[in-house]
N, C-alpha and C positions, 0 to 999 in steps of 0.2 A: 663522170669526171667533171663536168661543168658544175654539177651540184655540190661536189666536195670542194671545188675551188671557191665557189660562192659562200659556203659556210666558213671556210678558212678566212676569207676576206671578212665576212661578217663578223667572225670572232676576234679576228685582229682590231677592227673597227670598234668593236664594244670594249676591248680592253684599253684602248686608247682614250675612249670616252670615260671609262672608270678611273683612268689615271688622273686625266685632266680634273674630273669631280672631286676625287680625293685631295688633289692639290690645292683646288679651290676651297674645299672645307677646312684644310690645315691653315691656309691663309686667313680666311674668314674667322676662324676660331682664335687664331693668334690675335687678330685685330680686336676680337671681341674682349679677350682677356686682358689686354694691355690697358692700364689705367689711363683714362683721360687726363690731359694736362690740366693743371689747376692754375687758373688765373688769379692773381691778387695784386692790389695796387702797390707799386714799387718794385715788383719783381716779374721778370720775364724769362723763360728759359729759351735758350737759343739752341741748345744741343745736349744730349746726355751720351756720354761715352762709355761703353761697358767693355770695350778692348778693341783690337785691330783686326780681328777675324772671329770666326764662330766655333772654333775648335777650343776645348777645354784650356789648352796651354796658350790661348790667345785672348783670353778673358782676364780683366783685372779681377783680383781677388780680395785683397784688404788694402785698397788705395788709402793711405793716411796722410802723408805729406805732399805739398804740390808748390812747384815754383814755375813762373812763366819767364822765359829768357831767351832772347834771339829768336822770337818767332815760332817757339816749341814750348810745349808743356812736359815738365819733368815731374814724374810721379813715383813717390816711393811707395812700393807694395811690400807690405810686412810679411806676406804669406810666402813670398818668394825671394826675400831679401835682395830685391834688385831695385834700381831706379830705372824706370822705362821712359824713353823720350818719345813723345808723340806730337804729330800735327794738330793743329786745332780742330781739324775733322776727324781725328782717331786714327790716322795713319801711323804705322810704327817707324820710327826713325833710327832708335838704337837702344841697346840695354847696357846697363852699367852694373858691375859687381857680381861677384860669385858667392853663393852661400857657403858658409864655412867658417872655421875658427882659426884659419891660418893668418899670417901677418898681411897678406893681399886680399882677404875675403872679408864678407861681412855677415855677421850673424843676425843681427837685427836692425832694420832701417828705421831708426827713431825721428829722423829729420834729415834734412838736405838743403844745400845750396848750390847756386851755379854761378860762375863768375862770367865776365863778358867775353872771355876767351873760349868758353865752352868747357871748362873744367869743372867737374861734378864732385861736391864735397857730400859725403855720407856719414852721418852721425850714427855710430854702431853703439847703441846704447848698452847692449850685452856685453861688450868688452872695452868699454870705457876709452873710445878712440874715435877720431875722425878719419876715414879713408878717403883718398883723392885719387880719381880717375880723369885721364885726358879726355880731349873731344872724340879720340878714336876708340875709347873704351879701355885703354891700357892702364895699368897701375902706375901710379905718379909717386905717392909717398903716403905716409899716414903719421898721425901725431897722437900720442896718448893724453888723454883729457881725464883729469881726476874728478870722479863722480860719474854720472850716468849721462852722456850728452844727449840732448833732447832736441833743441831747435837750434839753427844756425842762421846768421844774418850777416853778410858782407856789406862793408861800406868803407869805400877807399882802401887803405892799407891795414884796416881793422876787421876782425871778425868778433861778432857777439855770439856766445854759445850759452845756452841754460843747460843746467844740469838738475838733478832731482832736488837740488837744494839751494841753488845759486844762478848767478848770471856772472859770466866771465868775459873779459876783454882780452882778445888774443892779436898778438903782432902776426902779420902776414908777410912772407909766405910760409915761415916755419911754424906758425901757430903756437909761438910761446905765449904763456900766459903774462900779462901786463898787470892785471888787478881783477879782484873777484868781489862780488857784492852779494851779502846775504848769507843766511844758513836755513836749516830744515825747520819749519814751524809755521804758526798762524799769524806771529806778530806783523806789525807794520813794515819791518826791514826784511822779513822772512819770505821764503817761497816753499811750495810743497808741489813738485812736479809741474813747473811752468812749461807749458807745451809750445808756446808760440811767442815770436818777437816780430815787431814792426817799427820802423823809424821814419820819423818827420825829417827828412832832409833838410828842410829849410829851418828849423829850429834845433835840430839835433835831439829831440826829446825821443827816448826809446821807450816803447810800450810792450809791456809783458802781459801775456795770458797765464795767469797764475792758477794752473789746471785744478789741483785738488783743494785749493782755497777759495775756488768758485768766484774769481774776481779778476779784473783788469787793473794794471798799476801803470803810472807814467814815472819814469826815471830821467834826471838830467844826466850828463856826461861824467858826474863825480858819483852816481850812484844814489843820489839823494832823492826820496820818494816825493814827486810833486802832489800827485793824486792817487786815491784809490777808488774804483768802483766795484761794489760787491762786498759780501763779507764771509768769511769762512763758516761752514755749517757746523752746528754743534754735534750733529750726529747725521747719519745718511738719510734720516726722515725728517731732517729740519725744512720746514717749508716756508722759513722766513728769508732765505737767501734769494738774491736778486738774480743770480745766474743758476743754470744747472751746473754743468762742469765747463770752465773756460777751455776751449779748444786752442786753435791757433788764430793768428791776426794779420790783417793788412791795413796799411794806411793810406788813404788816397782822398785828394781834394779837401783835406781838412778834417775828415772823418776817420775814425777808427772802427773796422769791421771784424768782429769777434765771434768765431763760430761757438756753438753751445751744442755739444754732441748729445746730452741728456735731454734737452727740451727740443732739439732739433730745429733751431732757429739760427739767425745771424743777428747779432746785436749790433746797432750803430750808435756809436758815442761821439760827441764832438771832442774837439781838442782840449777842452777844460774838464772832461770826465762826465758830462751829463749826458743820460741815454736819450736819444731823440726819436729812435723808431727800432723796430725788429722786422724782419722778413722771413717767410717761411713757416712750416708746420710739419708734423711728422707724417711720413707716408712714402710710397713708392712712385707715385706719378711725378711727371715732370712738374717742377714748381713747389715740390714738397721735399723734405730731407729725411734720411734716416743715419743717425750718428755721423753728421758732418765734422770732418776733422780738419783737413788743410783748406786753406783759402789763399788764392794769389790774385793780385790785381793785374788785368791784362791791357788795362788802357780804357780812358773814357768810363762809361758805365759798366764795362765788362768786367766779370770775375769768373774764375774757375774754382769749384769747390770740390774736394774729394770726400765722398761719402763712403766711410767704411762699411756702414750697415747696408747699402744698396749696391756694394761693389760697383761703383761707377764714378766718373767725373760728370758733373753737371755745370755747363758753361751757362752763365746767366747774366742778365743786365739788372742792375739795381739802381732804380731812380730815386734818389735819396729825397727830394722834395716830395714826391708822391707817397713815398713810404712815411715821411714826417707828417704829412697832412692825415694819412689814415690813422697813424698811431694816436695822433691828438684827438681824432675824432672818437676812437674807439677805446683809448686806454686813459687811465687816470693820471695825473701828473706824477712825475717820477721824481725821487729826492736827489738823484743825481750822484756826484762823487762825494766821498768823505776826504777830509783833508788828512795829512799824517798825524796831526796833533789829535785826531779823534782815535780812539781805539779800534784797530782793525780786527777787525774780527776775522715680441720678436717677429719680425717680418722677415719672409723669405728673400733671397736675392732675386731680382728681376730675371725673367728668361727672354729669349728672342735674340733679335739682332744686336750688332755690336754698337750701333749708334741710333738715335732718334733725334728729330730736329723739328723746331717750329720756325725756323728761320725763313 
């Protein structure tokens, strides 16, 4: 009898030891497989957010657009056609929108904006409309937008909205169109899927990331082109372009930050349209990007970048002076902007936990 009890106790002890060893193996294996963070002058990763839990329905899938407002990150996820509100640490706050083709639903989140009251504006490029949800997630209203709305930006009682071929100025809150600039094409005054908008509130200069034309443009409030950085490609294999593909943009402290999904970097331009630096490179590790789409300024040196390819939000600090110094040390002089008078011309998604941090 004692021998049997001893064997049972020994068996339980061995099973516990095996379970502990198995768990330790999994932890060590995950740590070994996680790419080490990449350090580079001018760029520091604070945190990567893959979701608000570990279940598949708690992970980001195709984060594309992103806005920082009232202490929260609002992320447009194309895969689920929703806007997800997160804390800076990756905790779930709320969700906005229901996927569908109905009048109160969203089929494709192509862009978003959030006002100071917490109302969420979703550009539904698939149905040529902007849908508005209140802070509690309830449907408020919608407005038809001619063309396919892409990016949204609020300023006072105005909303700027890009479509696949133009930039529109809308009167709030009804979102009635006041004026529209541009048409589809490669010319100086034209656009081709402009994915991003940024505004210098001091000068009222509007910056447009002109996606398929691989360039950034500065406009005054009459729609006149002040400068252009980059040129449209002659073909998909054109190696002369300055950008890969212009994604979205943020303006902060006198600099324009433009994501480049194809080259997996963030370009930094000054207010006159001269490129002064870039940060990042392609990869999965913290400090690298894979198809960076949306970017938003969180204050100071801190930015949040939505990486479609890595299915995550990466919160980073960009030290512009350090990035400029590194750029000048390693890169040849850049030609900068062209004036309007000049003819304008697969990695798997990371696995593991929901957040990582180097803070």
